[in-house]
C-alpha positions, -999 to 999 in steps of 0.1 A, spaced: -221 -187 -477 -201 -157 -489 -199 -154 -527 -164 -141 -532 -170 -132 -569 -199 -108 -562 -198 -80 -537 -225 -81 -511 -254 -55 -510 -237 -39 -480 -204 -35 -499 -223 -20 -528 -241 4 -505 -208 15 -489 -192 21 -523 -222 42 -534 -219 63 -503 -183 72 -513 -196 86 -547 -212 115 -528 -180 124 -510 -161 154 -523 -124 147 -531 -130 110 -537 -127 93 -571 -132 55 -574 -106 41 -599 -117 5 -597 -148 -13 -584 -147 -39 -556 -124 -69 -565 -117 -99 -544 -81 -107 -534 -79 -145 -527 -45 -142 -511 -56 -120 -482 -93 -130 -483 -105 -94 -485 -124 -70 -509 -102 -42 -524 -114 -8 -535 -89 14 -554 -95 52 -551 -79 86 -557 -81 112 -529 -78 150 -534 -80 165 -499 -73 201 -510 -37 204 -497 -6 222 -508 19 196 -521 51 192 -500 83 172 -501 66 142 -485 30 145 -498 15 152 -532 -18 170 -536 -34 140 -552 -27 104 -539 -41 70 -545 -51 44 -519 -63 9 -515 -91 0 -491 -91 -35 -477 -125 -47 -463 -135 -79 -447 -163 -98 -465 -185 -94 -434 -188 -57 -440 -202 -35 -424 -185 -56 -396 -150 -67 -397 -118 -47 -403 -113 -18 -427 -76 -11 -435 -63 17 -458 -29 15 -476 -11 39 -500 -7 29 -536 29 19 -543 32 41 -574 9 70 -567 6 71 -529 29 87 -503 63 71 -501 73 85 -467 61 73 -432 41 97 -411 28 97 -376 -1 73 -370 11 51 -398 30 18 -400 63 17 -418 56 25 -454 77 0 -474 79 -37 -480 58 -37 -511 60 -73 -521 39 -82 -551 9 -61 -542 1 -27 -557 0 -11 -522 27 -4 -496 28 -16 -460 21 18 -445 -14 13 -432 -27 45 -417 -46 47 -384 -78 67 -387 -100 49 -362 -80 62 -332 -100 88 -312 -75 117 -317 -83 154 -318 -64 159 -351 -94 144 -370 -116 174 -371 -113 180 -333 -138 152 -329 -124 137 -297 -141 104 -288 -159 101 -322 -179 69 -323 -173 48 -355 -207 40 -372 -215 5 -383 -242 11 -408 -235 -2 -443 -239 33 -458 -220 52 -431 -190 30 -420 -169 31 -452 -176 67 -458 -165 75 -422 -131 58 -427 -125 78 -460 -136 110 -444 -110 104 -417 -84 95 -443 -90 129 -460 -85 146 -426 -54 125 -419 -39 138 -452 -47 174 -444 -31 170 -409 -1 153 -425 3 181 -450 3 207 -422 26 186 -400 -2 185 -375 -8 147 -370 1 150 -333 -11 177 -309 3 186 -275 -16 169 -248 -21 136 -266 -3 103 -256 32 101 -271 36 74 -297 68 58 -310 73 50 -346 70 14 -358 103 -4 -357 95 -30 -383 109 -66 -382 127 -76 -414 125 -112 -401 102 -128 -376 121 -124 -343 123 -154 -320 128 -133 -289 118 -100 -274 138 -78 -251 123 -66 -218 137 -37 -198 125 -17 -168 125 20 -170 103 46 -153 104 80 -136 124 65 -108 153 56 -132 150 85 -156 168 109 -132 197 86 -132 200 87 -170 194 124 -171 224 130 -148 247 104 -163 275 116 -187 282 82 -202 265 76 -236 278 40 -244 284 9 -224 277 -28 -219 244 -44 -208 239 -77 -190 210 -97 -201 195 -131 -192 167 -154 -203 144 -172 -179 122 -203 -178 92 -183 -166 91 -159 -196 100 -179 -226 113 -162 -257 123 -131 -237 157 -117 -230 156 -96 -198 179 -66 -190 196 -72 -158 221 -43 -155 238 -15 -174 276 -11 -172 300 16 -185 326 8 -211 350 -2 -183 326 -28 -170 317 -8 -139 281 -12 -127 259 18 -134 223 7 -129 207 -27 -121 170 -36 -127 152 -46 -95 131 -75 -108 107 -96 -88 113 -130 -72 101 -151 -101 126 -137 -127 154 -136 -102 150 -172 -91 146 -186 -126 175 -171 -145 189 -195 -171 215 -183 -196 233 -149 -194 243 -126 -223 264 -95 -229 252 -67 -251 258 -30 -259 239 2 -252 241 36 -269 221 66 -260 205 91 -284 192 125 -275 157 118 -289 139 92 -309 160 83 -339 138 89 -369 139 101 -405 114 127 -415 85 127 -412 84 98 -387 103 67 -400 125 44 -381 159 38 -398 160 6 -417 198 3 -423 230 13 -407 234 43 -429 200 56 -419 208 50 -383 241 70 -386 221 98 -403 197 99 -374 224 101 -348 243 127 -368 212 149 -370 215 149 -331 251 158 -332 263 123 -324 289 103 -344 276 67 -342 309 52 -354 328 69 -325 303 54 -301 305 19 -316 343 19 -318 344 25 -280 325 -8 -272 324 -33 -300 356 -49 -288 337 -65 -260 316 -87 -284 341 -101 -308 334 -137 -298 319 -151 -329 283 -148 -317 253 -125 -325 245 -99 -299 220 -73 -289 225 -35 -289 201 -13 -271 194 21 -286 182 43 -258 164 77 -259 143 97 -235 105 95 -240 76 115 -228 42 101 -217 24 130 -232 32 149 -265 47 183 -257 56 175 -222 92 168 -208 105 132 -210 98 109 -180 116 77 -189 142 60 -210 131 37 -238 154 10 -251 149 -3 -287 169 -35 -294 188 -44 -326 203 -78 -333 239 -73 -343 254 -99 -367 286 -116 -359 314 -90 -359 350 -94 -371 371 -116 -349 399 -141 -351 412 -142 -387 382 -122 -400 395 -87 -406 397 -60 -433 422 -69 -462 456 -55 -455 451 -50 -418 465 -68 -388 443 -90 -366 438 -62 -341 410 -38 -331 417 -15 -360 416 -43 -385 385 -57 -370 367 -23 -370 376 -16 -406 360 -50 -415 329 -41 -395 326 -6 -411 332 -16 -447 311 -48 -446 292 -61 -416 280 -26 -404 282 -9 -438 256 18 -446 235 -5 -469 234 -33 -444 199 -38 -429 190 -32 -393 173 -62 -376 151 -45 -350 140 -67 -321 106 -62 -303 113 -43 -270 89 -40 -241 91 -19 -209 82 -41 -179 83 -13 -154 55 -15 -128 38 16 -142 36 0 -176 26 -34 -165 -4 -20 -145 -15 7 -169 -47 -13 -177 -57 -11 -140 -38 -2 -109 -41 8 -73 -30 43 -65 7 48 -61 6 53 -22 -12 19 -19 12 1 -43 42 14 -23 29 -1 9 43 -33 22 16 -59 30 13 -91 51 -16 -114 46 -23 -139 75 -42 -169 61 -38 -183 26 -73 -199 24 -100 -192 0 -105 -155 10 -68 -148 16 -57 -163 -17 -84 -144 -37 -75 -111 -19 -37 -117 -25 -43 -124 -62 -63 -93 -68 -37 -71 -49 -8 -84 -69 -26 -79 -102 -34 -44 -92 3 -35 -86 12 -46 -51 48 -57 -52 59 -63 -16 37 -90 1 43 -118 26 19 -147 30 16 -165 63 -1 -199 66 11 -231 82 -13 -255 66 -11 -277 35 -36 -275 6 -61 -303 7 -79 -314 -25 -113 -304 -9 -100 -268 -8 -99 -266 -46 -136 -259 -49 -129 -223 -40 -92 -218 -37 -69 -201 -63 -44 -230 -63 -47 -261 -84 -43 -299 -83 -5 -299 -85 -4 -279 -53 -23 -304 -32 -5 -316 0 20 -287 -3 23 -256 18 -5 -231 10 18 -201 16 47 -214 -5 26 -225 -35 5 -193 -34 37 -172 -33 50 -190 -64 18 -183 -82 16 -147 -72 53 -141 -82 45 -156 -116 17 -129 -122 41 -100 -124 78 -97 -132 80 -71 -104 62 -90 -77 83 -98 -45 60 -122 -27 75 -141 2 60 -172 19 61 -179 56 52 -215 62 40 -211 98 10 -203 119 9 -168 133 31 -157 150 61 -173 134 91 -183 156 119 -177 131 136 -143 134 137 -138 96 99 -143 94 92 -121 123 113 -93 107 94 -97 75 62 -90 94 77 -60 112 87 -45 79 51 -44 67 29 -13 69 -4 -31 63 -14 -63 82 -44 -81 67 -59 -110 86 -79 -134 65 -77 -164 89 -112 -160 103 -98 -171 136 -102 -154 170 -70 -172 181 -50 -154 154 -65 -120 164 -55 -127 200 -20 -136 189 -18 -104 168 -27 -84 199 0 -101 219 27 -97 192 54 -71 200 49 -48 171 78 -24 167 58 4 150 23 15 141 5 -6 115 -27 -5 97 -46 -36 108 -74 -50 86 -93 -82 96 -115 -97 69 -141 -125 76 -172 -138 58 -207 -146 70 -226 -178 62 -225 -186 25 -203 -155 20 -234 -133 20 -217 -108 43 -182 -94 45 -170 -82 79 -140 -58 79 -126 -47 112 -100 -20 109 -78 0 132 -44 18 132 -19 18 160 8 0 178 -13 -31 182 -48 -45 174 -76 -48 200 -91 -83 200 -116 -72 227 -128 -43 205 -132 -67 176 -153 -91 197 -174 -62 210 -183 -49 175 -188 -84 160 -210 -98 188 -243 -85 175 -235 -96 140 -225 -131 151 -258 -134 170 -277 -123 139 -258 -149 118 -267 -177 142 -304 -166 143 -307 -164 106 -291 -198 99 -302 -219 128 -323 -241 106 -295 -246 80 -282 -281 76 -244 -276 74 -225 -297 48 -200 -323 59 -169 -339 43 -159 -375 44 -172 -402 68 -166 -409 104 -167 -381 130 -193 -355 119 -174 -323 110 -193 -293 95 -176 -272 68 -182 -235 60 -206 -233 31 -198 -207 4 -195 -209 -34 -163 -197 -51 -181 -169 -70 -195 -155 -38 -160 -155 -22 -145 -138 -53 -171 -111 -51 -165 -104 -15 -127 -105 -21 -131 -78 -48 -151 -57 -24 -124 -62 3 -97 -50 -21 -116 -18 -28 -120 -12 9 -83 -20 15 -75 7 -10 -98 33 7 -85 25 42 -49 25 32 -52 59 16 -71 76 44 -58 56 74 -80 43 102 -71 58 136 -101 44 156 -114 8 156 -143 3 132 -164 -26 118 -175 -22 82 -201 -47 69 -211 -54 34 -240 -76 24 -252 -91 -9 -288 -85 -18 -313 -101 -41 -338 -85 -64 -368 -105 -77 -351 -137 -66 -319 -129 -85 -286 -115 -74 -287 -78 -72 -252 -67 -59 -234 -58 -28 -242 -29 -5 -225 -14 26 -249 -18 56 -226 -5 83 
């Protein structure tokens, strides 16, 4: 049990280690703060810098440490009286003091940035003597870099300032901007306009940007969202957008917190914010709150040219309307604007920033994505069974947007042991239910279902297949391969046929590129492997389902199928990138080591 009145031996060891550090003076020993359930250490830092407008030579700081030290979080905040008052790079907004002796401007010293002594990927130590000292050493380096205006270095990832929320926001705004739309904004002369937004039942508490219009309500740019968002729109909204030339900040790196500061930021860029607002606020005098998007170009890498537009949302209070106007003015736009400017949008009125997120595909898949040429390919998967559903799921999560699923069967409850669908999908079309699930994975996914065996008879479905560039057969059926060979393809395709051996111990991948697929060549290459499978498993007693007529089922656990599906996706990536001009059979096999699973290896 933690004694909150007495610091632990580890905390005492960490404090002692600071006593040996030049430039550090401890002003108060560890004290327990019951409100935040952390230990606090108050110190004075003298990093040896020349004082400037924003930073004194000597500053005071408060270190917050979890009671589990040397584990847990360590956070460092400036003293409200004797700490920095400005907000710098790699620091949260430095304000909102409350009743504590420190400000809200936590600094980030654990990030692996080169500014901290050119350390690169410095590994944080977790010894009780080393960890606290490491954080304070980094704080001293942060202060030196801040004094030299050197907290960011060209070549590092670009970071936005924090846009703090004065009130907990019930909603977030999602937009879609990337390199593909940046050229449009770069060439556009308009700097203000209207924005159409909507909310949706599949992304609760989000308002989605649908389209940008000019101040005459002419369409400028629409967002190409995926099927799930488009088919589940609920309520629509109208808002405003205004463009800045760069990130609106006060020096050194603080987001504006009231309308006066926002005006000052725009004016520093040669833009009169009031002129921009007067051109468009007349569209939202309806007695409701609205959203205004502040847009600016943004780079991916510090020091490099911008590559996308970023939109930061502000909630606008109800503007003047009806009989609400400035005293002495008529109920017209001039009277309304005077009321807005003198009261509702006056300089001292706070800004209510709304969390904003970029849902462009490049951002959504930044944690793991297939290469761009693969993501831009159009896929068809024939067969929405265990293997097909697993492959489709992995492809969509890796950034594939255009995908059609073909399967004419309904999901049976016995499929659930190794299928990606769930109980509520039973007795419904595999293709349709799988498409719904895949579309719900990404706001950019455009997955279509074809509830039919291959080949489909409907012209729309046949055209969907013709539009694809990669055809993946996961049916495990020779009849399907024969039908694929007979299908009248209108252009060359990359054909990939995936099938599993007994217990999913082998993955067979037949590939070829051309105007059709060769069923005969597939059978030729597969024949020796099928013979081998039969010979190896001739003593196996196949499982059965139900009673009555004996009907064997293919034995394979879900984990084995998932492993082979992941292998198949990596192979699909490789083949899509390089192409496959001649027919080839690629075989993977799981192997055991000391009676335990060892992995997967390519054996042909």
